[in-house]
C-alpha positions as CSV (number, residue, x, y, z in Angstrom):
1,M,180.1,81.1,23.9
2,P,183.4,82.0,25.6
3,A,185.4,79.0,27.1
4,V,184.7,78.5,30.8
5,T,187.6,77.3,32.6
6,T,187.3,74.3,34.7
7,D,187.9,76.1,37.9
8,Q,184.7,78.4,36.7
9,L,182.9,75.2,36.1
10,A,183.6,73.8,39.2
11,S,182.8,76.9,41.1
12,G,179.5,77.3,39.1
13,F,178.7,73.5,40.1
14,I,179.6,74.0,43.8
15,D,177.5,77.1,44.3
16,L,174.7,75.8,42.2
17,S,174.9,78.6,39.7
18,L,176.1,76.8,36.5
19,P,173.1,76.7,33.9
20,T,172.1,73.2,33.5
21,E,172.7,73.5,30.1
22,N,176.5,73.7,31.0
23,W,176.3,70.8,32.9
24,T,177.4,68.3,29.6
25,H,179.1,64.8,30.0
26,Y,182.5,66.6,29.2
27,A,181.7,69.1,32.2
28,H,181.2,66.1,34.5
29,L,184.4,64.8,33.3
30,R,186.1,68.0,34.2
31,V,184.6,68.6,37.3
32,G,185.2,64.9,38.2
33,L,189.3,65.4,37.3
34,W,189.0,68.7,39.3
35,H,187.9,66.8,42.4
36,A,190.2,64.0,41.8
37,M,193.3,66.4,41.7
38,R,192.5,68.0,45.0
39,Y,190.9,65.3,47.4
40,P,191.5,61.6,47.9
41,R,189.5,59.4,46.0
42,A,187.3,58.4,49.0
43,E,186.5,62.1,49.7
44,S,186.2,63.2,46.2
45,L,183.5,60.5,45.7
46,D,181.6,61.7,48.7
47,L,181.8,65.3,47.4
48,L,180.3,64.5,44.0
49,R,177.7,62.1,45.4
50,A,176.5,65.0,47.4
51,R,177.2,68.0,44.9
52,I,175.6,66.2,42.0
53,S,172.6,65.3,43.9
54,A,172.3,69.1,45.3
55,F,172.8,70.5,41.8
56,N,170.0,68.0,40.2
57,Q,167.8,69.1,43.1
58,A,168.7,72.8,42.4
59,K,167.8,72.6,38.8
60,G,164.5,70.9,39.7
61,G,165.5,67.7,38.9
62,E,164.8,64.6,41.4
63,N,167.2,61.9,42.9
64,T,165.2,58.7,42.7
65,A,165.2,55.1,41.7
66,S,164.6,56.2,38.2
67,A,166.1,59.5,37.5
68,G,169.0,62.3,38.9
69,Y,172.2,60.7,40.7
70,H,173.4,57.4,39.5
71,E,176.0,56.2,42.1
72,T,177.4,53.1,39.7
73,I,178.1,55.8,36.8
74,T,179.5,58.3,39.4
75,R,181.7,55.5,40.7
76,F,182.8,54.3,37.4
77,Y,183.9,57.6,36.5
78,V,185.5,58.4,40.0
79,H,187.5,55.1,39.4
80,V,188.3,55.9,35.9
81,I,189.5,59.4,36.4
82,G,191.9,57.8,39.4
83,H,193.3,55.2,36.7
84,F,193.7,58.0,34.4
85,L,195.7,60.1,36.7
86,A,197.8,56.8,38.1
87,S,199.0,56.4,34.2
88,T,200.0,60.0,33.5
89,D,201.8,62.8,35.1
90,P,199.5,64.7,37.2
91,L,201.8,67.9,37.4
92,R,201.2,68.5,33.8
93,P,199.0,71.5,33.0
94,R,195.3,70.6,33.9
95,D,193.9,71.6,30.5
96,E,196.4,69.0,28.8
97,L,195.2,66.6,31.3
98,E,191.4,67.5,30.7
99,R,192.0,67.2,26.6
100,E,193.6,63.6,27.3
101,L,190.9,62.6,29.8
102,I,188.3,63.2,27.4
103,E,190.3,61.8,24.2
104,R,191.0,58.7,26.3
105,Y,187.7,58.4,28.3
106,G,185.0,61.0,27.0
107,D,182.9,58.4,25.2
108,K,179.6,58.5,26.5
109,E,178.9,55.1,26.0
110,L,182.2,53.9,27.8
111,P,180.5,52.6,30.7
112,L,178.6,50.0,28.2
113,Q,181.8,48.2,27.6
114,Y,181.5,47.5,31.0
115,Y,178.3,46.7,32.0
116,S,175.4,45.7,30.0
117,R,172.3,48.2,29.5
118,E,170.1,46.4,31.7
119,R,172.4,46.2,34.4
120,L,173.8,49.8,34.3
121,F,170.5,51.3,34.0
122,S,168.8,49.4,36.6
123,S,167.2,51.0,39.9
124,E,169.8,49.1,41.9
125,A,173.0,50.6,39.6
126,R,171.5,53.7,40.4
127,L,170.9,53.7,44.1
128,G,174.0,51.7,44.7
129,W,177.3,50.2,43.4
130,V,176.9,47.4,41.2
131,A,180.0,45.7,39.6
132,P,180.2,45.5,35.9
133,D,179.0,42.3,34.2
134,L,181.0,42.4,31.1
135,R,184.5,43.1,31.9
136,A,186.4,44.3,34.8
137,L,187.5,47.9,35.3
138,P,190.7,49.0,34.1
């Protein structure tokens, strides 16, 4: 499969044409970075909330207390991406930034360094923000 640029990835995500199998963990990070580089943090979070929920529904998923959109994980990664951008030169080429972001924060288990599994996967955490219970966010 040919490489997909982040602009293509974000465009397909936004217009709901991105195939579900392309909506991977790394795609989430790349699209999160794409948003963070274009919008202030609060607006980026609002857009990601709406767009992830819409994407899930468009692909036949549901956004409930047990499936679909997850508020705490989304806010966690918006925070992590913001922290990453504040610690690097955001004017570097985006592909370099993406590679570094994924190298530093691409482990799917990263949130579990901050949250117990029970807390992170609770209905409360899916539906709203819950603070970490293992250690403070960077």
